[in-house]
N, C-alpha and C positions, 0 to 999 in steps of 0.2 A: 441393755435398753431395747435391743431386740426383742427380748420376751416381754417387755411391757407392751410395747407396741402390739404384740400378737394379740396379747390379752384384751387390750383394749378395743381392738379390731372385731374380735370374738364377741366380747361384750356387746358391742354396738351392734354386730349383726345379730344376735339373739335379742337385744332390745327391739331392734326392727321387724324381727319376727312377732313379738307382743304386741307391739302398736299396728301392726296389721292384720291382727289375728281375725278380726271381727270380718273383714273381706276375703279371709281363708277357710272359711267354715267348710269347703267342698273339698281341703286337705286332709289326709288322713293323719291322725295322731303319729307325731315323732318324724315328720316330714316338713319341708319348707317349698314353697313355690319362688322360683326364680324367673327373671327375665334374660333371655340370652340373645345377643346379636348386635351389630355393630350398627345397624340403621333400621333395619325391620327387627323386632324383637317378638321371641317366641316365647311362651312360658313353659317351664319345666318343673316336674315336682321330682325332690330328691330328699334323701334322708337325712336328718339332722345329723348323724353320725359323719357326713362330709364335714362338716365343721372342723372336725379335730384332724383331718387328711391334709399333708403338706401341700399337694397339689391343689385341692381346692383353696386352702388359705392364700396361695399365689393368686387364684382369681379374684379371693376378697381383697388384698393389696391393692390389684389393679382396678378396681372397681372403687377402693376408697380414693385410689389417687385420682380417678376419673369425676366421680360425683360426688365426693365427701359422703356424708350420710344424708343428702338429699337425694334421693332414688326418683327418677321422674315418672316410673310407671307405678310408683305406690309401695313397689315391694322390692327387693334385691335384684338390682339391676346388674349384669355382668356382661361388659364389654369385649367380647370376644366373638369370633364367628362360631355360627351355630356347630358346624362340623367339628372343628377344635374343641368346643365343650363336649360334644358326644365323645370325641377321641379319649380326650382326658378321663371321663367319668367312667368310661370302660376300663381304664387302668388302675382306679382305686378300687383297694381291696378291703371291705370292711367285715 
């Protein structure tokens, strides 16, 4: 069941990227914009390969729990502190 849920989560994240493609013309190919923060949200541009990383997938699960797939910023919104996001992304090896 967990594998199906993860595949569904990744599929929905990729669909969100496609839906917001027009808004993300300034994003290089192979990257996506995410909005990070608990109250104030800051935009980060991350490689698509992060979608396959377990640490990043944990963030996606938290995002799904809080927002479902209705993200208030129009892009993928991740509800965590900016410092925690930066720390996590420095630990991801791609």
